[in-house]
C-alpha positions as CSV (number, residue, x, y, z in Angstrom):
1,X,-1.3,-12.1,-33.9
2,X,-1.1,-9.5,-31.5
3,X,-4.1,-7.9,-29.6
4,X,-3.5,-5.1,-27.8
5,X,-6.1,-5.0,-25.1
6,X,-6.0,-4.6,-21.1
7,X,-7.2,-7.0,-18.4
8,X,-10.1,-6.6,-16.3
9,X,-9.1,-9.1,-13.4
10,X,-11.0,-9.1,-10.1
11,X,-8.8,-10.8,-7.5
12,X,-8.7,-12.3,-4.1
13,X,-5.7,-11.6,-2.4
14,X,-4.1,-12.7,1.2
15,X,-7.5,-14.2,2.7
16,X,-7.5,-16.5,5.5
17,X,-10.5,-18.3,6.6
18,X,-10.3,-20.9,9.3
19,X,-13.5,-22.4,11.3
20,X,-15.6,-21.0,8.7
21,X,-15.0,-17.3,9.6
22,X,-13.9,-15.0,7.1
23,X,-10.7,-12.6,7.9
24,X,-8.4,-10.6,6.3
25,X,-4.6,-12.5,6.7
26,X,-2.2,-11.6,8.9
27,X,-0.3,-14.8,8.8
28,X,3.4,-15.0,7.4
29,X,4.0,-18.5,7.5
30,X,3.5,-21.1,5.0
31,X,1.5,-23.4,7.2
32,X,-1.1,-21.0,8.4
33,X,0.1,-21.3,11.9
34,X,3.2,-19.0,12.1
35,X,3.4,-15.2,13.3
36,X,1.7,-16.1,16.5
37,X,-1.8,-16.9,14.9
38,X,-3.9,-19.6,16.6
39,X,-4.4,-22.5,14.5
40,X,-7.8,-23.8,13.5
41,X,-9.5,-26.0,16.4
42,X,-11.3,-29.2,15.3
43,X,-14.6,-29.9,16.6
44,X,-18.3,-28.6,16.8
45,X,-18.5,-28.0,12.9
46,X,-21.4,-29.6,11.1
47,X,-20.7,-32.0,8.2
48,X,-18.5,-34.7,8.5
49,X,-17.9,-37.1,11.5
50,X,-14.2,-35.5,12.1
51,X,-15.7,-32.0,12.7
52,X,-14.5,-30.6,9.7
53,X,-17.2,-31.0,7.3
54,X,-16.8,-29.3,3.8
55,X,-19.0,-26.5,3.1
56,X,-18.3,-26.4,-0.6
57,X,-21.2,-28.5,-2.3
58,X,-20.0,-31.7,-3.7
59,X,-20.2,-31.5,-7.4
60,X,-21.5,-35.0,-8.9
61,X,-19.0,-37.2,-10.7
62,X,-15.9,-35.5,-8.9
63,X,-14.3,-38.0,-6.6
64,X,-12.5,-35.1,-4.9
65,X,-13.8,-33.1,-1.6
66,X,-13.2,-29.5,-2.0
67,X,-11.7,-28.0,1.0
68,X,-10.8,-24.6,0.0
69,X,-11.8,-22.5,-3.4
70,X,-10.1,-19.3,-4.7
71,X,-11.5,-17.7,-7.8
72,X,-10.3,-14.8,-10.0
73,X,-12.5,-13.9,-13.1
74,X,-10.3,-12.7,-16.1
75,X,-11.2,-11.2,-19.4
76,X,-9.6,-9.5,-22.3
77,X,-11.7,-6.8,-24.3
78,X,-11.7,-5.9,-27.8
79,X,-10.5,-2.5,-26.8
80,X,-8.0,-1.1,-24.3
81,X,-9.5,-1.3,-20.7
82,X,-7.9,-0.1,-17.6
83,X,-6.9,-2.8,-15.2
84,X,-9.5,-3.0,-12.3
85,X,-9.1,-4.9,-9.0
86,X,-5.6,-4.2,-8.7
87,X,-3.5,-6.6,-7.0
88,X,-3.5,-5.7,-3.3
89,X,-3.1,-7.8,-0.1
90,X,-5.8,-5.6,1.4
91,X,-8.4,-6.0,-1.4
92,X,-10.1,-9.4,-1.0
93,X,-13.1,-10.9,-2.9
94,X,-15.3,-13.7,-1.8
95,X,-13.6,-17.3,-1.5
96,X,-14.7,-20.5,0.1
97,X,-13.0,-22.3,2.7
98,X,-14.2,-25.2,4.9
99,X,-14.2,-25.2,8.8
100,X,-10.9,-26.1,10.0
101,X,-8.8,-24.9,7.0
102,X,-6.4,-22.0,6.2
103,X,-6.0,-21.5,2.5
104,X,-4.0,-18.4,1.6
105,X,-3.5,-17.2,-2.1
106,X,-1.6,-14.0,-2.8
107,X,-2.0,-12.8,-6.6
108,X,0.5,-9.8,-6.2
109,X,2.5,-11.7,-8.9
110,X,-0.4,-12.4,-11.1
111,X,-0.3,-9.5,-14.0
112,X,-1.6,-8.9,-17.2
113,X,0.4,-9.1,-20.2
114,X,0.0,-5.7,-21.7
115,X,0.5,-6.7,-25.6
116,X,0.2,-10.3,-25.8
117,X,1.6,-12.6,-28.4
118,X,2.4,-16.3,-28.4
119,X,2.7,-18.0,-25.0
120,X,2.0,-14.8,-22.6
121,X,2.8,-15.2,-19.0
122,X,0.3,-13.8,-16.2
123,X,2.7,-14.3,-14.0
124,X,2.1,-16.2,-10.6
125,X,-0.5,-17.2,-7.9
126,X,1.4,-17.4,-4.8
127,X,-0.2,-20.0,-2.3
128,X,1.1,-18.7,1.2
129,X,-0.2,-20.8,3.7
130,X,-2.4,-24.0,3.7
131,X,-3.2,-25.8,6.9
132,X,-6.0,-28.8,7.5
133,X,-6.5,-30.6,10.4
134,X,-9.8,-32.2,9.9
135,X,-9.0,-35.1,7.7
136,X,-12.0,-37.4,8.4
137,X,-14.2,-35.8,5.6
138,X,-14.4,-38.3,3.0
139,X,-16.4,-41.4,1.9
140,X,-20.3,-41.9,1.8
141,X,-21.1,-40.1,5.0
142,X,-18.3,-37.8,5.2
143,X,-16.5,-39.0,8.2
144,X,-14.0,-41.6,6.7
145,X,-10.3,-40.7,6.8
146,X,-9.2,-39.3,3.5
147,X,-6.0,-40.7,1.9
148,X,-4.9,-38.1,-0.8
149,X,-4.7,-34.3,-0.7
150,X,-4.2,-32.3,-3.7
151,X,-4.0,-28.9,-5.3
152,X,-5.5,-28.2,-8.6
153,X,-6.2,-25.4,-11.3
154,X,-9.3,-25.1,-13.8
155,X,-11.5,-22.7,-15.6
156,X,-15.3,-22.5,-15.2
157,X,-18.3,-20.4,-16.1
158,X,-17.4,-20.8,-20.1
159,X,-18.8,-23.7,-22.8
160,X,-15.3,-24.8,-23.4
161,X,-11.9,-24.7,-21.7
162,X,-9.2,-21.5,-21.9
163,X,-9.8,-17.8,-22.4
164,X,-13.3,-18.1,-24.3
165,X,-14.2,-16.1,-27.2
166,X,-18.1,-16.3,-27.3
167,X,-18.4,-15.2,-31.1
168,X,-15.7,-17.6,-32.5
169,X,-16.9,-20.3,-29.9
170,X,-13.5,-21.2,-28.8
171,X,-10.7,-20.8,-26.1
172,X,-7.1,-19.8,-26.0
173,X,-5.1,-22.5,-24.5
174,X,-4.2,-22.1,-20.6
175,X,-1.4,-23.7,-18.9
176,X,0.5,-23.9,-15.6
177,X,4.1,-25.0,-16.3
178,X,3.9,-28.1,-18.5
179,X,0.3,-28.9,-17.5
180,X,-2.9,-28.0,-19.6
181,X,-5.5,-26.2,-17.6
182,X,-8.8,-27.8,-18.9
183,X,-12.6,-26.8,-18.2
184,X,-14.4,-27.7,-14.5
185,X,-12.9,-30.4,-12.0
186,X,-12.9,-33.0,-14.8
187,X,-10.2,-31.1,-17.0
188,X,-8.2,-29.6,-13.9
189,X,-4.6,-29.6,-13.9
190,X,-3.3,-31.4,-10.6
191,X,-0.5,-29.2,-9.5
192,X,0.5,-31.8,-6.6
193,X,-0.8,-34.6,-4.5
194,X,0.2,-35.9,-1.2
195,X,-0.4,-39.1,0.4
196,X,-1.7,-38.4,3.8
197,X,-0.6,-42.1,5.3
198,X,-0.7,-41.3,9.2
199,X,-0.6,-37.2,8.9
200,X,-3.2,-35.7,11.3
201,X,-2.6,-32.2,9.6
202,X,-1.8,-31.2,5.8
203,X,0.3,-28.4,5.8
204,X,1.9,-26.5,2.7
205,X,5.5,-27.5,3.1
206,X,4.4,-31.2,2.9
207,X,3.6,-30.4,-1.2
208,X,7.1,-28.9,-1.5
209,X,8.7,-32.2,-2.7
210,X,6.1,-32.5,-5.5
211,X,5.6,-29.1,-6.7
212,X,6.9,-25.6,-7.2
213,X,5.2,-22.8,-5.6
214,X,4.0,-20.0,-6.6
215,X,1.9,-21.2,-9.3
216,X,2.5,-20.1,-13.0
217,X,-0.2,-19.2,-15.4
218,X,0.1,-18.3,-18.9
219,X,-2.0,-18.4,-22.1
220,X,-1.4,-18.9,-25.7
221,X,-2.4,-15.8,-28.1
222,X,-0.7,-17.5,-31.3
223,X,-4.2,-18.1,-32.9
224,X,-6.2,-15.0,-31.1
225,X,-8.7,-13.5,-33.4
226,X,-9.8,-10.0,-32.4
227,X,-12.8,-9.9,-30.0
228,X,-13.3,-10.4,-26.1
229,X,-12.2,-13.2,-24.0
230,X,-13.1,-14.4,-20.9
231,X,-13.0,-17.1,-18.0
232,X,-12.7,-17.8,-14.3
233,X,-9.4,-19.4,-12.8
234,X,-10.2,-21.7,-9.8
235,X,-7.4,-22.7,-7.7
236,X,-8.6,-25.5,-5.2
237,X,-7.3,-27.8,-2.3
238,X,-8.8,-31.2,-2.1
239,X,-9.2,-34.3,-0.3
240,X,-10.0,-37.8,-1.6
């Protein structure tokens, strides 16, 4: 089944937020402290006893503390539409990142399949930089040392997982590599995990032995009926 359609994709690209401030990213290194940039400084932030309390509300039932969240709304219409929010390193949208965290994602390689059929690739979301030096934000009081870090991908804002068709009440499956991308945190595809051990800082390079970046994204259009489809992709850095 083929559907000729366009993508309306509003994308955050190249954002770095450290210590609660929102700035355009000028770093080139994967750990968020290259290119002469000053790394985030711990202390003086409300929340956890470690000085880096998350500003992202905890979701009931979710065992993870969200330290960085990056979102991109995606929709396919019933008729061809122009591409909006084209990938650009100077066109950011709102994201949420906790104090003491640098978390940069680039979607220059995230592209719309113009004539999708079967499993169609959307390209990749490139995690460019990650650095977190406040790891005592876990536990009931938010001041216990965390033991595990992870990157995860899921969808939200619809009744079911995938690119959601409201009229037909079903979603086209979304995958990242071999992992199925489900709905909300409970259905998240865990892309990489890291045991913290004695680490005082989490860096992007720490994950490279367990996962390959950038993050591939694809959707299965094989069973796609005519109509409109929509979802929001969420790529998070989390601690537990």
